[in-house]
N, C-alpha and C positions, 0 to 999 in steps of 0.2 A: 401241882397240873404238869403233866406231861408235853410239853408242846413240841419235842422231837420228830414228829409227823406234820405241823403243821408247815401248810403254804402260802405264799401271795404272790401276785404279782401287780407290778407299780409300772409307771410310766413314767422317763425321764424327762426333765423339762430343764430349759433355759435359764441360769440366774440372773439372767439381762446385763447391761451393760457390756461390756468389752472384755469381760472373764468367758473363758472357756468352760467354767464348771458349768455341772450340772446339778440340778436338787430333785428329790423323788418323795414320796410320802412314807411313813412309818404306819405301818398297819395298822389298825384299831386296837387287834389283839395282843399285840405288844404292848401299844401303849398302855391299856388296863393292865396286861400282868405285872409289869414293872411300874406302875403307877406314874408315868410318864407324862409331861405337861412343857407347856409352851415356857421356853428360856432353860429349862432342863440340859445339863450338859450330857454329853455319852462318848467315850473314846473309841474309836475305829481302830481295827487288826485285821490286815489281809495277808494271805495266803495262797498259794496256789496246791492243788491237791489234783492231779492226774486231770491238767488241763482245763481245771475250773478257779475261778476265785471263789475262794470261801470267805465271808466275812463275820467275823465277831464284834458286835457291839454292847458296849459292856456301858450301861448308866453311873456317872457317878454322882448323882444326886446333889450336885453343887448346881445351883440356880444361879440363872441370870433376870436381872429384872427387863421384860419385854416390853416395850409400851407402845 
């Protein structure tokens, strides 16, 4: 399946507490394509190209138990 043309918009929300970190939702088409689930780990790589942030998210298929 060629996903190069896929596009999604999500909203950033606070992680709470005193942290300035934000979180968002991984779109369902990505979850389904990579067979992701709660507790799965992913690696993130960020680059700047032509003034835009380019994000590469790579599933590692190492799972952490989420209770």
